[in-house]
C-alpha positions in Angstrom: 36.3 -9.8 8.4 37.2 -12.3 5.7 35.9 -12.3 2.1 33.9 -15.5 2.8 32.1 -13.8 5.7 31.3 -10.8 3.7 29.9 -12.9 0.8 27.7 -15.2 3.0 24.9 -12.7 3.9 24.6 -11.8 0.2 24.3 -15.5 -0.8 21.8 -16.1 2.0 19.8 -13.1 1.0 19.6 -14.2 -2.6 18.7 -17.7 -1.6 15.9 -16.5 0.8 14.4 -14.0 -1.7 14.6 -16.5 -4.5 12.2 -18.8 -2.7 9.6 -16.0 -2.6 9.5 -15.6 -6.3 7.0 -18.3 -7.3 4.6 -18.1 -4.3 4.5 -14.3 -4.0 6.2 -12.3 -6.7 5.2 -14.2 -9.9 1.4 -14.0 -9.2 1.9 -10.3 -8.2 3.6 -9.5 -11.5 0.9 -11.3 -13.5 -1.9 -9.5 -11.7 -0.3 -6.1 -11.9 0.5 -6.5 -15.6 -3.2 -7.2 -16.4 -4.3 -4.3 -14.3 -1.7 -2.0 -15.8 -2.9 -2.9 -19.3 -6.5 -2.0 -18.6 -6.1 1.2 -16.6 -5.5 3.5 -19.7 -8.4 1.9 -21.5 -11.1 2.5 -18.9 -11.6 6.2 -19.9 -11.6 5.3 -23.6 -14.4 2.8 -22.9 -16.3 5.3 -20.9 -16.0 7.9 -23.8 -17.2 5.3 -26.3 -20.3 4.8 -24.2 -21.1 8.5 -24.3 -19.4 9.8 -21.1 -18.0 13.4 -21.0 -14.3 13.9 -20.2 -15.2 14.6 -16.6 -17.4 11.6 -16.3 -14.8 9.4 -17.9 -12.3 10.7 -15.2 -14.7 9.8 -12.4 -15.3 6.3 -13.7 -11.5 5.8 -14.0 -11.2 7.0 -10.4 -13.7 4.3 -9.3 -10.8 1.8 -9.5 -9.0 3.4 -6.6 -12.3 4.0 -4.7 -12.9 0.3 -5.1 -9.6 -0.4 -3.5 -10.5 1.7 -0.5 -13.9 0.0 -0.2 -12.3 -3.4 -0.5 -9.6 -3.0 2.1 -11.6 -3.8 5.2 -13.6 -6.7 3.8 -10.4 -8.2 2.4 -8.9 -8.3 5.9 -11.9 -10.4 7.1 -11.5 -12.8 4.1 -7.7 -13.3 4.7 -8.2 -13.8 8.5 -11.0 -16.4 8.0 -9.9 -18.3 4.9 -6.2 -17.6 4.5 -4.0 -15.7 2.0 -4.1 -18.3 -0.8 -7.9 -18.4 -0.8 -8.1 -14.6 -0.9 -5.7 -14.5 -3.9 -7.7 -17.0 -5.8 -11.0 -15.3 -5.0 -9.5 -11.9 -6.0 -8.4 -13.4 -9.4 -11.8 -14.8 -10.1 -13.6 -11.6 -9.2 -11.2 -9.7 -11.4 -11.9 -12.1 -14.3 -15.6 -11.6 -14.0 -15.3 -7.9 -13.6 -13.1 -7.5 -16.6 -15.6 -9.4 -18.7 -18.4 -7.2 -17.4 -16.4 -4.1 -18.5 -15.8 -5.6 -21.9 -19.5 -6.3 -22.4 -20.8 -3.2 -20.6 -23.8 -1.8 -22.5 -23.8 1.5 -20.5 -21.9 3.6 -18.1 -23.6 2.2 -15.0 -22.5 -1.4 -15.8 -19.0 -0.2 -16.7 -18.7 1.7 -13.4 -19.8 -1.4 -11.5 -17.2 -3.5 -13.3 -14.4 -1.0 -12.6 -15.4 -0.7 -8.9 -15.2 -4.5 -8.6 -11.8 -4.7 -10.2 -10.6 -2.2 -7.5 -12.1 -4.4 -4.8 -10.4 -7.5 -6.2 -7.1 -5.6 -6.4 -7.5 -4.6 -2.7 -8.0 -8.3 -1.7 -5.1 -9.5 -3.8 -2.7 -6.9 -2.5 -3.6 -7.4 1.1 -3.1 -11.2 0.8 0.4 -10.7 -0.7 1.4 -8.3 2.0 0.0 -10.6 4.7 2.1 -13.5 3.3 5.3 -11.6 3.6 4.4 -10.1 7.0 3.8 -13.5 8.4 6.6 -15.5 6.8 9.5 -13.1 6.3 12.0 -12.5 9.1 12.3 -8.9 10.2 15.9 -8.5 9.0 14.8 -9.3 5.4 11.4 -7.6 5.6 12.1 -4.3 3.9 13.9 -6.0 1.0 11.1 -8.5 0.5 8.5 -5.6 0.6 10.5 -3.4 -1.7 10.6 -6.3 -4.2 6.8 -6.6 -3.8 6.4 -2.9 -4.5 8.7 -3.4 -7.5 6.3 -6.1 -8.9 3.5 -3.5 -9.1 5.9 -1.1 -10.8 6.9 -3.7 -13.3 3.3 -4.7 -14.0 2.2 -1.1 -14.5 5.2 -0.4 -16.7 4.9 -3.5 -18.9 1.1 -3.6 -19.1 0.6 -0.6 -21.3 3.3 -1.8 -23.7 1.4 -5.1 -24.1 -1.9 -3.2 -24.5 -0.6 -0.9 -27.3 -0.3 -3.5 -30.1 -3.5 -5.2 -28.9 -5.4 -1.9 -29.3 -3.8 -1.4 -32.7 -4.8 -4.8 -33.9 -8.1 -5.5 -32.3 -9.4 -2.3 -30.7 -9.3 -1.0 -27.1 -12.1 -3.2 -25.8 -10.0 -6.3 -26.4 -7.5 -5.1 -23.7 -9.8 -6.3 -21.0 -8.9 -9.8 -22.0 -5.3 -9.2 -21.1 -6.4 -8.9 -17.5 -8.5 -12.0 -17.9 -5.6 -14.0 -19.3 -3.3 -12.6 -16.6 -5.7 -13.6 -13.8 -6.1 -17.1 -15.3 -2.4 -17.4 -15.3 -2.4 -16.4 -11.6 -4.9 -19.2 -10.8 -2.8 -21.7 -12.7 0.3 -20.6 -10.9 -1.4 -20.9 -7.5 -2.8 -24.3 -8.4 0.4 -25.8 -9.7 2.9 -24.7 -7.1 3.2 -26.3 -3.7 1.2 -24.9 -0.8 2.7 -21.4 -0.5 2.3 -21.3 3.3 4.3 -24.5 3.7 7.0 -23.2 1.3 7.3 -19.9 3.1 7.2 -21.5 6.5 10.1 -23.7 5.6 11.9 -20.8 4.0 11.6 -18.7 7.2 12.6 -21.6 9.5 15.8 -22.2 7.4 16.6 -18.5 7.6 16.0 -18.2 11.3 18.2 -21.3 11.9 20.9 -19.7 9.9 20.5 -16.5 11.8 20.8 -18.3 15.2 24.0 -19.9 14.0 25.3 -16.5 12.9 24.4 -15.0 16.3 26.1 -17.8 18.2 29.4 -16.9 16.4 28.9 -13.2 17.2 28.8 -12.2 13.5 25.4 -10.6 13.5 22.8 -9.1 15.7 19.2 -10.1 15.6 16.8 -7.4 14.7 13.3 -8.0 15.9 10.1 -6.1 15.4 8.3 -7.7 18.3 8.4 -5.7 21.5 10.1 -7.0 24.6 6.9 -6.9 26.5 3.2 -7.2 25.7 2.3 -3.6 26.5 2.5 -2.5 22.9 0.0 -5.1 21.8 -3.7 -4.5 21.6 -5.6 -6.5 24.3 -8.1 -9.0 23.0 -10.9 -7.5 25.0 -10.3 -4.0 23.6 -10.7 -5.0 20.0 -13.5 -3.7 17.9 -15.1 -5.5 15.0 -13.8 -2.8 12.7 -9.9 -2.9 12.7 -9.7 0.8 11.9 -11.5 1.5 15.2 -9.3 -0.9 17.2 -6.0 0.5 15.9 -7.2 4.1 15.4 -4.4 5.6 17.7 -1.7 4.0 15.6 -3.4 4.8 12.2 -4.1 8.4 13.0 -0.3 9.0 13.4 1.7 6.8 11.1 -1.3 5.9 8.9 -1.9 9.6 8.3 1.8 10.1 7.4 1.8 7.1 5.0 -1.5 8.3 3.6 0.1 11.7 2.8 2.9 9.8 1.0 0.4 7.9 -1.1 -1.5 11.1 -1.8 1.7 12.7 -3.1 2.5 9.6 -5.2 -0.9 9.8 -6.8 -0.8 13.5 -7.3 2.5 13.3 -9.2 0.8 11.2 -11.9 -1.7 14.0 -12.4 0.3 17.2 -11.9 3.4 16.3 -14.0 1.4 15.8 -17.2 -0.7 18.9 -16.5 2.5 21.0 -15.9 3.8 19.8 -19.2 0.6 20.9 -20.9 0.8 24.3 -19.2 4.4 24.7 -20.6 3.0 23.8 -24.1 5.3 20.8 -24.4 4.0 18.4 -27.1 2.1 15.3 -26.0 4.7 13.0 -27.4 7.5 14.7 -25.4 5.4 14.6 -22.2 4.9 10.8 -22.8 8.6 10.3 -23.4 9.6 12.3 -20.3 7.1 10.4 -18.2 8.4 7.1 -19.6 12.0 8.1 -18.7 10.9 9.1 -15.2 9.1 5.9 -14.8 12.2 3.9 -15.8 14.2 5.8 -13.2 11.6 5.1 -10.6 11.6 1.4 -11.5 15.3 1.0 -11.4 15.6 2.0 -7.7 13.0 -0.3 -6.1 15.5 -2.8 -4.6 17.8 -0.1 -3.3 15.0 1.1 -1.1 14.8 -2.2 0.7 18.5 -2.3 1.3 18.4 1.2 2.8 15.6 0.3 5.1 17.0 -3.0 6.3 20.5 -1.6 6.8 19.9 1.9 8.2 16.2 1.9 9.3 12.8 2.9 8.0 13.3 6.6 8.7 16.1 6.7 6.1 13.7 5.9 3.4 10.4 7.4 4.6 11.6 10.9 5.5 13.9 11.5 2.5 11.3 10.2 0.1 8.7 12.6 1.4 11.1 15.5 1.5 12.3 14.7 -2.1 8.8 14.5 -3.6 7.8 17.7 -1.6 10.8 19.6 -2.9 9.9 18.5 -6.5 6.4 19.9 -6.0 7.7 23.1 -4.4 10.1 24.0 -7.2 7.7 23.0 -9.9 6.5 26.6 -10.4 10.1 27.6 -11.2 10.3 25.0 -14.0 9.3 27.4 -16.9 11.2 25.5 -19.6 11.3 21.9 -20.8 14.7 21.2 -19.3 13.4 22.3 -15.9 10.4 20.2 -16.3 12.6 17.2 -17.1 14.7 17.9 -14.0 11.6 18.1 -11.7 10.1 14.9 -13.1 13.4 13.0 -12.6 13.8 14.4 -9.0 10.4 13.3 -8.0 10.9 9.8 -9.6 14.3 9.3 -7.8 12.6 10.2 -4.5 9.6 8.0 -5.2 11.8 5.0 -6.3 13.9 5.1 -3.1 10.7 4.7 -1.2 9.5 1.5 -2.9 7.8 -0.8 -0.4 8.1 1.7 2.5 4.3 1.8 3.1 4.0 -2.0 3.1 7.1 -2.4 5.2 5.8 0.0 7.9 2.4 -1.8 7.8 4.1 -5.1 8.3 6.3 -3.8 11.1 3.4 -2.3 13.0 1.2 -5.3 12.5 4.0 -7.5 14.0 4.4 -5.1 16.9 0.8 -4.1 17.8 -1.3 -6.9 16.4 0.7 -10.2 16.1 -2.5 -12.2 16.6 -4.6 -10.1 14.2 -2.3 -9.2 11.3 -4.9 -9.3 8.5 -7.2 -7.1 10.6 -4.5 -4.5 11.2 -3.3 -4.5 7.6 -6.8 -4.0 6.3 -7.1 -0.9 8.5 -3.6 0.2 7.5 -4.3 -0.2 3.8 -7.6 1.6 4.1 -5.8 4.6 5.7 -3.0 4.7 3.1 -5.1 3.9 0.0 -7.4 6.7 1.0 -4.5 9.0 0.3 -4.1 7.6 -3.2 -7.8 8.1 -3.9 -7.8 11.7 -2.6 -4.6 12.8 -4.4 -6.0 13.4 -7.9 -9.2 15.0 -6.5 -7.0 17.3 -4.3 -5.0 18.4 -7.4 -8.2 19.1 -9.3 -9.8 21.0 -6.5 -6.8 23.1 -5.7 -6.2 23.9 -9.4 -9.8 25.0 -9.9 -9.6 27.3 -6.8 -6.0 28.7 -7.0 -4.3 27.5 -10.2 -1.8 24.8 -10.9 1.3 26.5 -9.4 -0.5 27.0 -6.1 -1.7 23.4 -6.1 1.9 22.2 -6.5 3.1 24.3 -3.6 0.2 23.2 -1.3 0.8 19.6 -2.1 4.5 20.1 -1.4 3.7 21.6 2.0 1.5 18.6 2.8 4.5 16.4 2.1 6.7 18.2 4.5 4.0 17.6 7.2 4.1 14.0 6.3 7.9 13.9 6.7 7.6 15.4 10.1 5.1 12.8 11.2 7.3 10.0 9.9 10.3 11.3 11.8 8.2 11.8 14.9 6.2 8.6 15.1 8.1 5.7 13.5 8.8 3.5 16.5 12.5 3.4 17.4 12.5 -0.3 17.7 11.3 -0.6 14.1 12.9 2.3 12.2 15.9 3.3 14.3 
């Protein structure tokens, strides 16, 4: 193979993904940055309104509960009015909700505002995923989805750094306006850019044409996520109004596995700081270690997509679950700060290598089982997986109260191994090889 032949796919890939930046990734980065800025402030606002530490934690958790509640309705919105409408509606709801939180006179109003921010986030995230599922060819899908997962990581990483000086200068309540400004910027970007569906349709058509030319010269094999026959699809007459009912046989297998992965991702954000506290590590050192671990996680998000597109979905899903599980299982052995650092970095490496895996699997399965009802399937898929994110912190709290933090770490690690087995067993061969 000549050097020109080797360089062409990389050039094509860069050109294809570049066209996704403005219609998909830029609004996603803006929205995630605003959300990442306000997440640490919600418990502070709750405390200022008289909430106990436990109540402040519950109100903070309403953000994720709002995401779970919003997953199914957002599927109906995207299916009926389209992805662009859904993104605009989500941004407007988030603006109103952030202002409600800023002006909240009591905990009830604050809780309602936080819940609505979660619902807006669910709608926005599903619309982004539906965009890429519809308009990205299968051979670029994992890389496109891993970049989408990376935008959330970038936003959640950058948001608190923007919030910090704002809090120092104007107080914590002002941070809600960061989310307002970010969502206004999303609306401006969506208004000023060309119709994203037309842009992405042309982008996909160009890439498929290039792919066909490549196939005709025998230089590349087409990878498809659509089954050769229609037996894998859900018949129109068997669909239920609730997608989670229609696609229950699929969601109970791979949805449960992906939900376990999301549970473990959420639990690591709780258990790592708690373990640092148990080891009597100072708060500043814990924050520094978590920051380093977050940077390691962030640096690997594109590598995940390359692994999935080149070797198959299993090569990301299974090692990620095993890696995070091993980190939890050996956590009770980390009795010194250096061991704590090692565990934090191990878990972050594993998590980073799985960036976008849940969205990629959802897109693959939607293309395979519900090509005519992608928003409906994705809403059920996201509800199943986001439930794991919502349960994770509660599971850690409950297990810690019953059996102690070391036992909680081991139990969560065992759950991850079950998830790895489910991924290995149920990822369809045609999708994940």
